[in-house]
N, C-alpha and C positions, 0 to 999 in steps of 0.2 A: 688472629687476623684472618679474614675471609677474603681471598683474592688480593691481599695486600692492604685492604681497608680495615682500619681498626674498629672494633666494636666497643661498646661500653665496658665490656668485660676485660678490656686491655689493662685497666688499672686495678689489678687485684689487691693492691696494697691497702685499699680502703677497708675499714671495719665493716662486717656484714650489715650491721644496723644502719650504717651510713650509705651503703651501696644503693638501697632503695631510693634514697633522696637524690643521689647522683643520677640514677636512671631516669628521674623525672625533671631534672634541672635543664631547662631550655632545650628540650629534645628537638623542637622544631629547628633551632639554629644548628645543632649538631647534625641533624638529618640533612639540612641544606648543604653543609660542608661535605658530608659523606657523598651526597649525590653529585656534587661538583667534582669531587676527587674521582668518582667512578666514571664520569662522562668526559673528563678532560685529561690530557697527558700531563699538563703542568697547571697547578693551582697555587695561587698565593693568597693566604688569608692574612689580612692586615687591619690596620686602623688608621684613621686620619691623623695627620700631624706627626707621624713617626718617621724619622729620618732613615732608619734601617729598612723599613718597608719601602720607602721611596727608592733607596739604593738598590734593593733586590729587583724591583720592577724595572728600574732603569738598566740594570745589567742584562736582564733577559731581553729587553727591547733592543739594546745595542747588538745583541747576538742574533736578533731576528727570530727569537723563540716565542711562539705564541703561548699565551697563558690566560687562564680565567682568574680574575681578581675579585675577591670577596672582601668587602670592608665593613667592619662592625664598629661604628662609633669612633670616638676619639678619646683623649685622655680623661674627659669629664662626662662621657656618656657610654652607655652599653657595656659597662665593665663586667656586669654579670654574664652577659652573653659571651664575652671573650673568655671569662673564667670557665664557662662550660666547655668551650672549645679546648682550652688548655688542659682541663681535667680529662677530656676525651683523648686528646693526642699524647698527653704526657710531656709536651714541649712547653717550657715556662715563659717564652717571650714571643714577640711578633717581629717580623713576619714568620709565618709557618709556610714552608714551601713543600708541596707534595709533587712528586714526579712518578708517573705511572703507578699511582696508588700507594706509594710509600712516602713517608715523611722524610724529606732530605734534611731539614733543619731550618735555620734562619738565613739571614743575609750573608754572613761570613762563609758558611758551608756552601751556599749557593754560588757565591763568587769563586770559591776555591774549586768547585766542581766544574764551573765554566772554564777556569784557567787551566786545569789539568786534563780537560777533555772528557771527564767521566760523565758529565751531564749529557753531552751530545751522544755518548756511547749508550747511556740508558735510553735515550729517546729513540735511538736507531734499533734497539733490540726488538725482536718480534715477541708478541705475547705468547 
């Protein structure tokens, strides 16, 4: 990871011959997510119609925590784009919540971090 942001090389468990295809798989989408994670303290990557995504967004809004939201399709669209993001991040589900350049996890981990104060602590840390 460079500055907390994962590179394509994060997932070294891929076979070498498969890695070249992964490196070319929806790179524009992965770059869009990387750029957002670099520029924003909190980023939620999600999809339409997903209750866990809605709950994570709602939890952050209720705490007054500003975030950038990126949405890629729904259950019947843009699944390849979402797959590229999953392969890049290594996280299997949505939402994917990034805080200060690091993947925190999904809805449950985000809500737990809000409840125990660790999310606010991360946000208060100096770079």
